C-alpha positions in Angstrom: 23.7 -13.2 13.4 21.4 -13.7 10.5 17.8 -14.5 11.2 17.0 -15.7 7.7 15.9 -19.2 6.8 18.7 -21.7 6.2 19.6 -22.8 2.6 17.8 -26.1 2.9 14.6 -24.5 4.2 14.6 -21.9 1.3 13.5 -24.5 -1.2 10.0 -24.4 0.4 9.5 -20.7 -0.4 7.7 -19.4 -3.5 6.3 -22.9 -4.2 3.3 -22.2 -6.4 2.6 -25.9 -7.0 2.0 -27.0 -3.4 -1.5 -27.9 -2.3 -3.8 -25.4 -0.6 -2.9 -22.2 -2.4 -5.9 -21.9 -4.7 -6.3 -18.3 -3.5 -2.9 -17.6 -5.0 -3.8 -19.1 -8.4 -7.0 -17.1 -8.5 -5.1 -14.0 -7.6 -2.7 -14.4 -10.6 -5.5 -15.4 -12.9 -7.1 -12.0 -12.3 -3.8 -10.1 -12.2 -2.5 -11.5 -15.5 -5.8 -11.0 -17.3 -6.3 -7.4 -16.2 -2.8 -5.8 -16.1 -2.8 -4.3 -19.6 -1.1 -1.2 -21.0 -4.4 0.7 -20.8 -5.1 -0.4 -17.3 -1.6 0.7 -16.1 -1.9 4.1 -17.8 -5.3 4.7 -16.1 -4.0 3.8 -12.7 -0.9 6.0 -13.0 -3.2 9.0 -13.9 -5.5 8.3 -10.9 -3.1 7.4 -8.1 0.1 9.4 -8.9 -1.6 12.7 -8.2 -1.4 11.7 -4.5 -4.6 13.5 -3.6 -6.5 10.7 -1.9 -5.7 11.2 1.7 -3.2 12.6 4.2 -1.7 10.1 6.6 1.2 9.8 8.8 3.6 7.0 7.8 2.7 5.1 10.9 -1.0 5.3 10.3 -0.5 3.9 6.8 1.6 1.1 8.3 -1.1 0.5 10.9 -3.5 -0.3 8.1 -1.3 -3.1 6.9 -2.0 -4.8 10.3 -5.4 -5.6 8.7 -4.1 -6.9 5.3 -3.1 -10.4 4.4 -1.4 -10.6 1.0 -3.5 -13.0 -1.3 -0.5 -13.5 -3.6 1.9 -14.8 -0.9 2.2 -18.6 -0.9 4.5 -18.7 2.1 2.7 -17.1 5.1 -0.6 -15.6 6.2 0.5 -13.0 8.8 -0.7 -9.4 8.6 1.6 -7.3 6.4 3.1 -5.2 9.2 4.4 -8.4 10.8 6.2 -9.2 7.5 7.6 -5.7 7.4 9.0 -6.1 10.9 10.5 -9.4 10.2 12.2 -8.1 7.1 13.5 -5.0 8.8 14.7 -6.8 11.9 16.6 -9.4 9.7 18.3 -6.5 7.9 19.1 -4.8 11.2 20.5 -8.0 12.7 23.0 -8.2 9.9 24.3 -4.7 10.6 23.2 -2.8 7.5 22.8 1.0 7.4 19.6 2.4 8.9 18.3 3.5 5.5 18.4 -0.2 4.5 16.6 -1.1 7.6 14.0 1.5 6.9 13.6 0.2 3.4 12.8 -3.2 4.8 10.2 -1.7 7.1 8.4 0.4 4.5 8.9 -1.5 1.2 5.3 -2.7 1.2 3.7 0.5 2.5 2.2 1.1 -0.9 -0.3 -1.7 -0.2 -2.3 1.0 1.4 -3.8 1.3 -2.0 -6.1 -1.6 -0.9 -7.5 0.7 1.8 -8.5 3.1 -1.0 -10.5 0.4 -2.8 -8.2 -1.2 -5.3 -8.5 -5.0 -5.4 -5.4 -6.9 -4.4 -4.6 -8.1 -7.9 -4.0 -4.4 -8.8 -1.7 -3.9 -5.7 0.3 -6.9 -4.7 2.1 -9.8 -6.4 5.0 -10.2 -8.8 5.4 -7.3 -11.3 6.3 -7.4 -14.9 6.6 -5.0 -17.9 3.5 -4.2 -19.9 3.8 -3.1 -23.5 6.0 -6.1 -24.5 5.9 -9.8 -24.5 5.3 -11.7 -21.2 8.2 -13.8 -20.1 7.4 -17.5 -19.6 9.3 -17.3 -16.3 6.7 -15.1 -14.7 4.7 -17.1 -12.2 1.6 -18.7 -13.8 2.5 -17.5 -17.3 -0.4 -19.5 -18.8 -2.9 -16.9 -17.4 -1.5 -14.3 -19.8 -3.5 -16.0 -22.6 -6.6 -14.1 -21.4 -4.8 -10.7 -21.4 -5.8 -8.6 -24.5 -2.3 -7.3 -24.9 -1.1 -10.9 -25.5 -2.8 -10.9 -28.9 -2.0 -7.2 -29.8 0.9 -7.0 -32.3 1.9 -3.7 -30.7 2.6 -5.3 -27.4 3.4 -9.0 -27.8 6.9 -8.9 -29.3 10.1 -9.1 -27.3 10.6 -5.3 -27.4 7.0 -4.2 -27.9 6.8 -0.4 -27.6 10.4 -0.2 -26.2 13.9 0.0 -27.7 16.8 -2.3 -26.7 18.7 -0.9 -23.7 16.1 1.8 -23.0 16.4 1.3 -19.2 13.8 0.2 -16.8 13.0 3.8 -16.0 11.4 4.0 -19.4 9.5 0.7 -19.0 5.9 0.7 -17.7 5.5 -2.0 -15.1 2.3 -3.8 -14.1 0.5 -1.5 -11.6 1.0 -2.1 -7.9 2.4 -1.0 -4.6 6.0 -1.0 -5.9 5.7 1.8 -8.5 3.3 3.7 -6.3 5.6 3.8 -3.3 8.6 4.6 -5.4 6.9 7.6 -6.9 5.8 8.7 -3.4 9.2 8.4 -1.8 11.7 9.2 -4.6 12.7 12.5 -3.0 13.5 11.0 0.4 15.7 7.9 0.1 19.0 6.9 -1.5 18.9 5.5 -5.0 19.7 1.9 -3.9 16.7 2.0 -1.6 14.5 3.3 -4.4 15.5 0.5 -6.7 14.7 -2.0 -3.9 11.3 -0.5 -3.5 10.5 -0.1 -7.2 11.7 -3.5 -8.4 11.6 -5.9 -5.4 8.5 -7.7 -6.9 10.1 -7.9 -10.4 11.3 -11.5 -9.9 11.5 -12.2 -13.6 14.4 -9.6 -13.7 16.2 -9.9 -10.4 15.8 -13.7 -9.9 15.2 -15.2 -13.4 17.5 -12.9 -15.5 14.7 -12.0 -17.9 14.2 -8.6 -19.6 17.9 -7.8 -19.7 17.4 -6.6 -23.2 15.5 -3.6 -21.8 17.9 -2.6 -19.1 20.8 -0.1 -19.1 24.0 0.4 -17.2 22.2 2.1 -14.3 19.9 -0.9 -13.9 22.9 -3.2 -14.0 24.7 -1.2 -11.3 21.7 -1.3 -9.0 20.6 -4.9 -9.6 22.9 -6.2 -6.9 21.1 -4.0 -4.4 17.7 -5.5 -5.3 19.2 -9.0 -5.1 20.7 -8.1 -1.7 17.3 -7.0 -0.5 15.4 -10.0 -1.8 16.5 -12.7 0.8 15.4 -10.4 3.6 12.0 -9.9 1.9 11.5 -13.6 1.2 13.4 -15.6 3.8 12.7 -13.6 6.9 9.1 -14.9 6.8 8.2 -17.2 9.7 5.0 -17.8 11.7 6.4 -16.2 14.9 5.9 -12.4 14.6 8.1 -10.0 16.5 6.7 -7.7 19.2 5.3 -4.6 17.5 4.9 -2.8 20.8 8.6 -3.3 21.8 9.9 -2.3 18.4 7.7 0.7 17.7 9.8 3.4 19.3 12.9 2.5 17.2 10.9 2.5 14.0 9.1 5.7 14.9 12.4 7.4 15.2 13.6 5.9 11.9 10.5 7.0 10.1 11.0 10.6 11.5 14.6 10.7 10.4 13.9 10.1 6.7 10.2 10.8 5.9 7.9 13.8 6.4 5.5 13.7 9.3 2.5 13.4 6.9 2.3 11.8 3.5 0.0 12.8 0.7 -1.2 9.5 -0.5 
């Protein structure tokens, strides 16, 4: 039996106009101003060497117990509770264990905050850099302060890309999605990797934007990302599951798919 929010209740999620979420507006003001082509290139060079720290998957997840996502307008629980809610909703619907694991680890890349990155460079909705910003990205007005918005190399529909080049050739705004994808791409099935890499790319999987950049491979995997999204979004509720009770199951699942230690 599904544990997701009912259809009527879903209208209250991702409401960026409701009162009391000034922290979210400030987050996106910083994010949209700073996420440039140059910034993303520098972060990829720095973090994709994976030479910062060795950690077990569970130790990285334990860190998320201290992190509350500043970009989330729906709930203020520690991130590990969100991961448990997501994974348990997937498991309740009888999906394969790799899908359950994907729900449990999809935000593990937020460990970048532990390494000193501000949240605006780690969490939140993602979007392509190097081409024009879609008006359907949340708080699009804040892109006016982004230097790339006035750069003729980057502010057209295609920018530095070619039509149909495929999302694998597109540089996304820097964050936990791309970082975790690059870290785990040798360990999980391709649908899981698409879920991890693009679950925050709402302008694509929810709003239908940027289709001019996608290819047949992206089109084939889009339904997987869309299948994952309700679990990521609509499993959120203020009553967290018991981490202690569920830990043995998830420890075994982590051990089945991932190495004992991760080079982060």
